[in-house]
C-alpha positions as CSV (number, residue, x, y, z in Angstrom):
1,M,-20.8,-1.2,-18.5
2,D,-23.0,-2.6,-15.9
3,Q,-22.5,-2.3,-12.0
4,L,-21.1,-5.5,-11.6
5,V,-18.1,-4.2,-14.3
6,L,-17.9,-1.0,-12.6
7,T,-17.5,-2.5,-9.1
8,L,-14.5,-5.0,-10.4
9,V,-12.8,-2.5,-12.4
10,I,-12.9,-0.4,-8.9
11,L,-11.6,-3.1,-6.9
12,L,-8.6,-3.8,-9.1
13,A,-8.0,-0.2,-8.9
14,A,-8.0,-0.2,-5.4
15,V,-5.0,-3.1,-5.7
16,L,-3.0,-0.8,-8.4
17,A,-3.5,1.7,-6.4
18,E,-1.6,0.7,-3.5
19,S,2.0,0.2,-5.5
20,F,1.5,3.1,-7.7
21,G,0.8,5.5,-4.6
22,D,4.2,3.7,-3.2
23,R,6.0,4.9,-6.0
24,I,4.9,8.2,-6.8
25,G,4.8,9.1,-2.9
26,V,0.7,9.7,-2.5
27,A,-1.7,8.3,-0.6
28,P,-4.2,5.2,-2.2
29,S,-7.2,7.0,-1.4
30,I,-6.5,10.1,-2.9
31,L,-5.4,8.2,-5.5
32,M,-8.6,6.1,-5.6
33,T,-10.9,10.0,-5.2
34,V,-9.2,11.3,-8.2
35,F,-10.2,8.1,-10.1
36,G,-13.5,8.0,-8.9
37,C,-13.8,11.8,-10.4
38,L,-12.8,10.8,-13.5
39,L,-15.1,7.9,-14.0
40,A,-17.7,10.2,-12.7
41,V,-17.5,12.5,-16.0
42,I,-17.3,9.6,-18.3
43,P,-20.8,8.9,-19.8
44,A,-20.3,5.4,-20.5
45,V,-19.9,4.7,-17.0
46,P,-23.2,4.5,-15.1
47,S,-23.4,5.1,-11.1
48,L,-23.4,2.8,-8.7
49,N,-26.9,2.3,-6.9
50,I,-26.4,2.0,-3.4
51,P,-28.9,3.1,-1.4
52,P,-27.4,5.8,1.0
53,E,-28.7,4.1,4.0
54,L,-26.5,1.4,3.2
55,I,-22.9,2.6,2.4
56,L,-22.2,3.3,6.5
57,P,-23.2,0.0,7.6
58,V,-21.4,-1.4,5.0
59,V,-18.3,0.5,4.7
60,L,-17.6,1.9,8.3
61,P,-17.8,-1.6,10.3
62,P,-14.9,-3.4,8.6
63,L,-12.6,0.1,8.2
64,L,-13.4,1.2,12.1
65,Y,-12.3,-2.5,13.0
66,A,-9.3,-2.5,10.7
67,A,-8.0,0.6,12.4
68,A,-9.1,-0.1,16.0
69,R,-6.6,-3.2,15.8
70,R,-3.7,-1.6,15.2
71,T,-4.2,0.4,18.6
72,S,-5.4,-0.4,22.2
73,W,-7.0,1.1,25.4
74,R,-4.0,2.1,26.9
75,Q,-2.7,4.1,23.5
76,F,-6.3,5.9,24.2
77,A,-6.2,6.3,27.8
78,E,-2.5,8.0,27.4
79,N,-4.2,10.7,24.9
80,W,-7.7,10.7,25.9
81,Q,-8.0,14.6,26.9
82,I,-6.3,15.6,23.1
83,I,-8.6,13.0,21.5
84,A,-11.8,14.3,23.4
85,L,-11.0,17.4,22.9
86,R,-11.1,17.3,18.7
87,A,-13.7,14.1,18.8
88,V,-16.2,16.1,20.7
89,G,-15.2,19.8,21.5
90,L,-13.8,20.7,17.8
91,V,-16.7,18.8,16.2
92,I,-19.4,20.5,17.9
93,V,-17.8,23.9,17.7
94,T,-17.4,23.2,13.8
95,A,-20.6,22.2,13.7
96,V,-22.1,25.4,15.0
97,A,-20.0,27.8,13.1
98,V,-20.7,26.2,9.9
99,A,-24.2,26.3,10.8
100,A,-24.3,29.9,11.7
101,V,-22.4,30.8,8.3
102,F,-24.9,28.5,6.1
103,H,-27.7,30.6,8.0
104,A,-26.2,34.1,7.3
105,W,-25.7,33.1,3.9
106,N,-29.6,32.4,3.6
107,P,-31.3,33.3,6.8
108,A,-34.3,31.6,5.0
109,V,-33.2,28.4,5.6
110,A,-33.8,26.8,9.0
111,V,-30.6,27.0,11.5
112,A,-30.8,23.1,12.0
113,A,-30.4,22.4,8.4
114,G,-27.2,24.6,9.0
115,V,-26.3,21.9,11.6
116,V,-26.8,19.0,9.7
117,L,-24.6,20.6,7.1
118,G,-22.0,21.3,9.8
119,A,-21.9,18.2,11.6
120,L,-21.4,16.5,7.7
121,V,-17.9,18.4,7.4
122,A,-16.7,18.4,10.9
123,P,-15.1,15.0,11.3
124,P,-11.8,14.2,9.7
125,D,-11.8,10.7,8.2
126,P,-10.0,8.0,10.6
127,V,-8.6,6.5,6.9
128,A,-7.1,8.8,4.9
129,A,-5.3,11.0,7.8
130,T,-3.3,7.6,9.1
131,S,-2.8,6.4,6.1
132,M,-0.8,9.2,5.1
133,A,0.8,9.8,8.7
134,G,2.0,6.6,8.4
135,R,3.8,6.8,5.2
136,L,5.1,9.9,6.2
137,G,7.1,8.8,9.6
138,L,5.5,10.9,11.8
139,P,5.9,10.7,15.5
140,R,3.8,8.1,17.4
141,R,1.6,9.9,19.1
142,L,0.6,12.3,16.8
143,I,-0.5,8.9,14.5
144,V,-2.1,7.9,17.7
145,T,-4.2,11.2,18.2
146,L,-4.7,11.6,14.8
147,G,-6.3,8.1,14.9
148,G,-8.2,8.3,17.9
149,E,-9.8,11.9,16.4
150,G,-10.8,10.0,13.1
151,L,-12.2,6.9,15.2
152,F,-14.3,8.7,17.7
153,N,-15.3,12.1,16.2
154,D,-18.0,10.0,13.9
155,V,-19.4,8.9,17.1
156,T,-20.0,12.9,18.3
157,A,-20.9,13.9,14.5
158,I,-23.7,11.3,13.6
159,V,-25.5,12.2,17.3
160,I,-25.5,15.8,16.1
161,Y,-26.2,15.0,12.8
162,T,-29.3,13.0,13.6
163,V,-30.8,15.6,16.0
164,G,-30.3,18.3,13.1
165,I,-32.7,16.1,10.9
166,Q,-35.0,15.3,13.4
167,A,-35.2,19.1,14.1
168,V,-35.7,20.1,10.5
169,V,-37.7,16.8,9.3
170,T,-40.8,17.2,12.9
171,G,-39.9,21.2,13.6
172,L,-38.9,20.2,17.0
173,F,-35.5,20.7,18.7
174,S,-35.0,20.5,22.8
175,P,-31.9,20.9,23.8
176,W,-32.3,18.4,26.7
177,H,-33.8,15.8,24.4
178,A,-30.7,16.3,22.4
179,L,-28.5,15.9,25.4
180,G,-30.7,12.9,26.2
181,D,-30.2,11.6,22.7
182,F,-26.3,12.1,23.2
183,V,-25.8,10.1,26.2
184,L,-28.3,7.1,25.3
185,A,-26.2,6.6,22.4
186,A,-23.0,6.7,23.9
187,V,-23.9,4.2,26.5
188,V,-26.0,1.8,23.9
189,G,-23.2,2.1,21.7
190,L,-20.4,1.2,25.0
191,G,-23.0,-2.0,26.3
192,V,-23.4,-3.0,22.8
193,G,-19.7,-2.9,22.1
194,L,-18.5,-4.5,25.4
195,A,-21.2,-7.3,25.2
196,L,-20.1,-8.3,21.7
197,G,-16.3,-7.7,22.5
198,W,-17.2,-10.6,25.5
199,V,-19.5,-12.9,23.5
200,G,-16.5,-12.9,20.8
201,S,-13.9,-13.1,23.2
202,K,-15.7,-16.8,24.2
203,F,-16.5,-18.0,20.7
204,T,-12.7,-17.3,19.7
205,R,-11.8,-19.4,22.6
206,Y,-14.2,-21.8,21.6
207,L,-13.4,-22.1,18.0
208,D,-10.1,-24.3,17.5
209,N,-9.0,-23.1,13.8
210,A,-7.7,-19.5,12.4
211,T,-10.3,-19.5,9.6
212,G,-13.6,-19.6,12.4
213,Q,-11.9,-17.4,14.5
214,V,-10.9,-14.6,11.5
215,A,-14.5,-15.0,10.4
216,L,-15.6,-14.1,13.5
217,T,-13.8,-10.9,13.5
218,L,-15.6,-10.1,10.3
219,L,-19.0,-10.8,11.4
220,L,-18.7,-8.8,14.7
221,P,-18.4,-5.2,13.7
222,F,-21.5,-5.7,11.6
223,V,-23.5,-7.0,14.6
224,A,-22.1,-4.8,16.6
225,Y,-23.3,-1.8,14.1
226,G,-26.4,-3.0,13.2
227,L,-27.5,-3.8,16.8
228,A,-26.6,-0.7,18.2
229,E,-28.2,1.1,15.5
230,H,-31.7,-1.0,15.6
231,W,-31.5,0.3,19.7
232,E,-30.5,3.9,18.8
233,G,-27.3,4.0,20.4
234,S,-23.9,4.8,18.6
235,A,-23.3,2.6,15.8
236,V,-19.9,3.6,15.6
237,L,-18.8,3.4,19.4
238,A,-20.2,-0.2,19.5
239,V,-17.7,-1.2,16.9
240,L,-15.0,0.6,18.6
241,V,-15.4,-0.7,21.8
242,C,-15.8,-4.2,20.4
243,A,-13.0,-4.2,18.2
244,L,-10.9,-2.8,21.3
245,Y,-11.6,-5.1,23.8
246,L,-11.6,-8.2,21.3
247,T,-8.3,-7.1,19.9
248,D,-7.0,-7.2,23.9
249,A,-8.7,-10.2,24.5
250,V,-7.5,-12.1,22.0
251,T,-3.9,-11.4,22.7
252,E,-4.0,-14.4,25.2
253,I,-6.0,-16.5,23.3
254,V,-4.8,-17.1,19.8
255,D,-2.0,-19.0,18.5
256,R,0.5,-17.9,15.9
257,E,-1.8,-18.9,12.6
258,Y,-4.2,-16.6,14.1
259,R,-1.9,-13.9,13.5
260,L,-0.6,-14.8,10.6
261,V,-4.0,-15.3,8.7
262,A,-6.1,-12.3,10.4
263,D,-2.8,-9.9,9.6
264,S,-3.4,-10.9,6.0
265,F,-7.1,-10.8,5.8
266,W,-7.3,-7.5,7.6
267,D,-4.3,-5.9,5.5
268,I,-6.3,-7.3,2.0
269,T,-10.0,-6.2,3.4
270,E,-9.1,-2.9,4.5
271,M,-7.3,-2.2,1.1
272,L,-10.3,-3.3,-1.0
273,I,-12.9,-1.5,1.4
274,T,-10.8,1.6,1.3
275,G,-10.3,1.8,-2.2
276,F,-13.6,1.3,-3.2
277,A,-14.7,3.9,-0.6
278,F,-12.4,6.5,-2.0
279,A,-13.8,5.5,-5.4
280,L,-17.3,5.9,-4.3
281,I,-16.6,10.1,-3.1
282,G,-15.2,10.4,-6.6
283,L,-18.2,8.8,-8.1
284,E,-20.5,10.5,-6.5
285,L,-19.4,13.9,-8.3
286,R,-21.7,13.4,-11.0
287,V,-24.9,13.1,-8.2
288,V,-23.8,16.3,-6.4
289,I,-23.6,18.1,-10.4
290,D,-27.3,16.0,-11.2
291,T,-28.6,17.2,-8.0
292,T,-27.6,20.9,-8.1
293,G,-27.8,21.2,-11.5
294,A,-26.9,24.9,-13.2
295,N,-27.5,26.8,-10.0
296,W,-23.8,25.8,-8.7
297,P,-21.8,29.1,-9.1
298,E,-24.5,30.8,-6.9
299,L,-22.9,28.6,-4.4
300,A,-19.3,29.5,-4.9
301,G,-19.3,32.3,-2.4
302,V,-21.0,29.7,0.7
303,T,-19.0,26.8,-0.4
304,V,-15.5,29.0,0.0
305,A,-16.5,30.5,3.2
306,V,-17.5,27.0,4.7
307,I,-14.3,25.8,3.6
308,A,-12.2,28.1,5.1
309,V,-14.4,27.7,8.4
310,V,-13.2,24.2,8.8
311,V,-10.0,24.6,7.8
312,L,-9.2,27.7,9.9
313,L,-11.3,26.7,12.9
314,R,-9.0,23.5,13.1
315,L,-5.9,25.5,13.5
316,V,-7.2,27.9,15.9
317,W,-8.9,25.2,18.1
318,L,-5.0,23.1,17.9
319,L,-3.4,26.3,18.8
320,V,-5.2,26.8,21.9
321,T,-5.8,23.6,23.1
322,W,-2.2,22.9,22.4
323,L,-1.2,26.1,24.4
324,I,-3.3,24.8,27.1
325,S,-2.0,21.4,27.5
326,M,1.7,22.3,27.6
327,K,0.5,23.9,30.9
328,L,-1.8,21.0,32.0
329,W,-0.5,17.7,30.9
330,R,2.8,15.6,30.6
331,Y,3.5,13.8,27.9
332,T,5.3,10.2,27.9
333,D,5.8,10.8,24.3
334,E,7.6,13.0,21.9
335,P,7.5,16.2,23.1
336,F,4.1,17.9,21.3
337,T,5.4,21.1,19.6
338,W,3.7,23.7,17.4
339,R,5.1,22.2,14.1
340,E,3.2,19.3,15.1
341,V,0.1,21.5,15.2
342,I,0.6,22.5,12.0
343,V,0.8,19.0,10.8
344,T,-2.2,18.0,12.7
345,W,-4.2,20.9,11.3
346,W,-3.4,20.1,7.3
347,A,-3.9,16.2,8.5
348,G,-7.9,17.1,9.1
349,M,-9.2,15.1,5.8
350,R,-12.8,14.5,5.0
351,G,-13.8,11.5,3.9
352,V,-16.3,8.7,3.5
353,A,-18.5,9.4,6.7
354,T,-19.0,12.9,5.3
355,V,-20.4,12.2,1.8
356,A,-22.3,9.1,2.9
357,L,-24.4,11.5,5.3
358,A,-24.6,14.0,3.2
359,L,-26.7,11.6,0.5
360,A,-28.8,10.1,3.2
361,V,-30.3,13.3,3.7
362,P,-34.2,13.2,3.6
363,F,-36.0,14.4,0.0
364,T,-38.6,15.6,2.3
365,I,-39.8,16.7,5.9
366,D,-42.9,15.6,7.4
367,S,-45.2,18.3,6.1
368,G,-44.7,16.8,2.5
369,A,-42.2,20.0,1.8
370,D,-38.7,19.1,0.3
371,F,-36.1,19.1,2.9
372,P,-34.2,22.9,2.7
373,A,-31.6,23.3,0.9
374,R,-30.7,19.5,0.5
375,S,-29.0,20.1,-3.0
376,E,-26.6,22.8,-1.4
377,I,-25.8,20.9,1.8
378,L,-25.1,17.9,-0.9
379,F,-23.0,20.5,-2.9
380,V,-20.9,22.1,-0.4
381,A,-20.3,19.3,1.9
382,F,-18.9,17.3,-1.7
383,A,-16.8,20.3,-2.0
384,V,-15.4,20.3,1.7
385,V,-14.3,16.7,1.1
386,L,-12.9,17.4,-2.2
387,F,-11.3,20.4,-1.0
388,T,-9.3,18.2,2.0
389,L,-8.4,14.9,0.1
390,L,-7.3,16.6,-3.3
391,V,-5.7,20.0,-1.9
392,Q,-5.0,19.0,1.7
393,G,-3.9,15.2,1.3
394,P,-1.2,16.0,-1.8
395,T,0.6,18.7,0.0
396,L,0.6,17.1,3.3
397,P,4.0,15.7,2.6
398,L,5.4,19.2,1.7
399,I,3.7,20.4,5.1
400,V,6.0,17.8,6.9
401,R,9.3,18.2,5.4
402,I,9.3,22.4,5.7
403,T,8.2,21.9,9.5
404,G,10.5,18.9,10.0
405,V,8.1,16.9,11.9
406,H,9.4,13.3,12.3
407,A,9.8,10.6,14.6
408,D,12.8,10.2,16.8
409,T,13.1,6.6,15.9
410,R,16.1,6.0,18.5
411,E,14.2,5.8,21.5
412,E,11.5,3.2,20.1
413,R,14.5,1.3,18.7
414,A,16.0,1.2,22.5
415,V,12.6,0.2,23.9
416,E,12.2,-3.0,21.2
417,Q,15.8,-4.2,22.0
418,A,15.1,-3.5,25.9
419,L,11.8,-5.9,24.8
420,W,13.7,-8.5,23.3
421,T,16.0,-9.1,26.1
422,R,13.2,-9.4,28.2
423,V,12.1,-11.8,25.8
424,L,15.2,-14.0,25.6
425,H,15.5,-13.9,29.3
426,A,11.8,-14.8,29.7
427,E,12.7,-17.8,27.2
428,L,15.9,-18.6,29.1
429,A,14.3,-18.8,32.4
430,E,11.4,-21.2,31.5
431,L,13.7,-23.2,29.7
432,K,15.9,-23.5,32.6
433,R,12.7,-24.6,34.6
434,I,11.7,-27.2,32.6
435,A,15.5,-28.8,32.2
436,A,15.4,-28.9,36.1
437,R,11.6,-30.4,36.2
438,D,12.3,-32.6,33.2
439,D,16.4,-33.3,34.5
440,L,17.1,-32.7,30.9
441,P,20.9,-33.8,29.9
442,D,23.5,-31.0,30.0
443,D,24.3,-31.0,26.4
444,V,20.3,-31.2,25.0
445,Y,20.1,-28.1,27.3
446,E,22.9,-26.4,26.6
447,D,22.0,-26.7,23.0
448,L,18.4,-25.6,23.4
449,R,19.9,-22.6,25.0
450,D,22.2,-21.7,21.9
451,A,19.1,-22.3,19.7
452,L,17.2,-19.5,21.8
453,R,19.8,-17.4,21.9
454,H,20.7,-17.7,18.0
455,L,17.0,-17.1,17.7
456,S,16.8,-13.9,19.3
457,A,20.3,-12.5,17.4
458,K,18.6,-13.4,13.8
459,A,15.2,-11.3,15.0
460,D,16.9,-8.4,16.5
461,P,20.9,-8.5,15.9
462,E,21.6,-5.2,17.8
463,A,20.0,-6.3,21.5
464,A,22.3,-9.7,20.6
465,D,25.3,-10.3,22.3
466,A,28.8,-9.8,21.4
467,D,28.9,-13.8,20.9
468,A,26.0,-14.0,19.2
469,R,26.4,-11.4,16.7
470,A,29.4,-12.9,15.5
471,T,28.3,-16.2,15.0
472,L,25.3,-14.5,13.5
473,E,27.6,-12.9,11.2
474,K,29.1,-15.8,10.3
475,E,26.1,-18.0,9.7
476,R,24.7,-15.3,7.6
477,A,27.5,-15.4,5.1
478,L,26.9,-19.4,4.8
479,A,23.6,-18.8,4.6
480,S,23.9,-16.4,1.7
481,R,25.4,-18.8,-0.1
482,M,23.2,-21.9,0.6
483,R,19.7,-19.8,0.3
484,G,19.9,-20.4,-3.6
485,V,20.7,-23.9,-3.2
486,R,17.9,-24.3,-0.6
487,L,15.3,-22.5,-2.7
488,A,16.0,-24.4,-5.7
489,V,15.8,-27.9,-4.1
490,V,12.1,-26.5,-2.3
491,E,10.9,-25.2,-5.9
492,A,11.8,-28.3,-7.3
493,G,9.7,-30.5,-4.7
494,R,6.7,-27.9,-5.1
495,R,6.7,-28.6,-8.4
496,E,6.3,-31.9,-8.1
497,A,3.5,-31.8,-5.6
498,Q,2.0,-29.0,-8.4
499,A,2.0,-31.7,-11.2
500,A,0.8,-34.5,-8.2
501,R,-2.7,-32.1,-8.3
502,R,-3.4,-32.9,-11.6
503,E,-3.0,-36.9,-10.9
504,P,-5.9,-39.1,-11.0
505,G,-6.4,-40.3,-7.3
506,I,-4.6,-37.4,-5.5
507,P,-7.1,-35.4,-3.2
508,P,-6.5,-31.6,-4.4
509,D,-6.8,-30.5,-1.0
510,V,-4.0,-32.9,0.1
511,V,-1.4,-31.3,-2.4
512,D,-2.5,-28.0,-1.1
513,R,-1.7,-28.9,2.2
514,V,1.6,-30.0,1.4
515,I,2.3,-27.1,-0.7
516,R,1.0,-24.6,2.3
517,R,3.7,-26.8,4.6
518,L,6.7,-26.1,1.9
519,D,5.4,-22.3,1.5
520,L,5.6,-21.5,5.2
521,G,9.0,-23.6,6.1
522,P,10.4,-26.6,7.8
523,A,8.9,-25.2,11.3
524,H,5.5,-25.9,9.8
């Protein structure tokens, strides 16, 4: 099996894992990690020779952009205190605590090497956490804060990691220099993200087709990552800011076709890249074993200690900050309870960034000597990832059931119904304005008005008035009888168009355009 075949096998497994995971109630990211580990222990399966320095630039930009599309500036603003405490405060505290444990285990190893390990294992993965949270029906604010923590904690962790690497490689460290690096990374990342978001919104307005607009959204995250990294800024922050800016800006620019194409495109892209990334985590088991060699049993003690620090420190931090937050801040969403703290604690799974950064640790330092404890750092980091993914991940649904944490959908449903009412009123007001301006006949106006109410009732029957609901019920009964007839008729037309595709003199793209309109329905 060569590397191309292995890559295709992984991508196929990623597709299958989506459906299989839904059936057995396990997140696809966990299934793909197990699949990767199984591949790693099969001698006939080759290793994927991807340069470590390319893993993050290739994998992170599309995953970050896809995750950021599902949120907004407003959601971050409403929960910025908690997100900042976790994405900055908890990451720093975890990195320091892990460094202390690692240095205590082997005092001969530089503290900076321990800081590198701490930065590796500190940030939870946004994809693993939010994919599980969404499937478990957790409260919306809990999902938002988990996602916000996962998106922004890489910013802090990568800066700490870079400072630690520089201190080990050069033998020099200055707290003020480290603080300056952090500020510079944030400023450059923010600037690059805003600039590219603004440029992207202008290009999106200029492009007149959904294909080009969606292609632009795929390109911009990579550009943001590359430019920010080149200018020594936070590449992760640049991608996030660009994604949030562009997502908000294009709301008023793009049309229905863009939304349909973009949603499908990013769902597929996220599924494939996520599956590949987590399978890569499992495949790296072979690299870790080869690097550590027969000495891995000697690392059992420090590995267990680091896992305990990472897991338990998160619980302590969350409980303390929860108690503080209850005194200082008010929330507009569901109340934040101790049960949610437990679920949030257990949802702190590590993932792609940890493994990629661990593999990117240099082999040597400036003096030519080996990087201190590199194999130990790689082994412990990988063990933390596997524990959080393969122990915490599968047991998270059990924790959710025990704590009884779930979203109260009644309030969200009420908000949705109120929004549908607002939408209908806005449509009717615009129709009335147009009717008065263009002097529409009364029968035409009434037909259009009834059609709007009917469409609104179909979109959300519970938000419609009694007359509209009664009419809708009658039409549903008729529609259920006519649906089979309509599908059969359309299928006959589709077969005829497909047959024409094989006939000489008929351009295939014309046939495809006709079939696409048949698939989309009469409105298109």
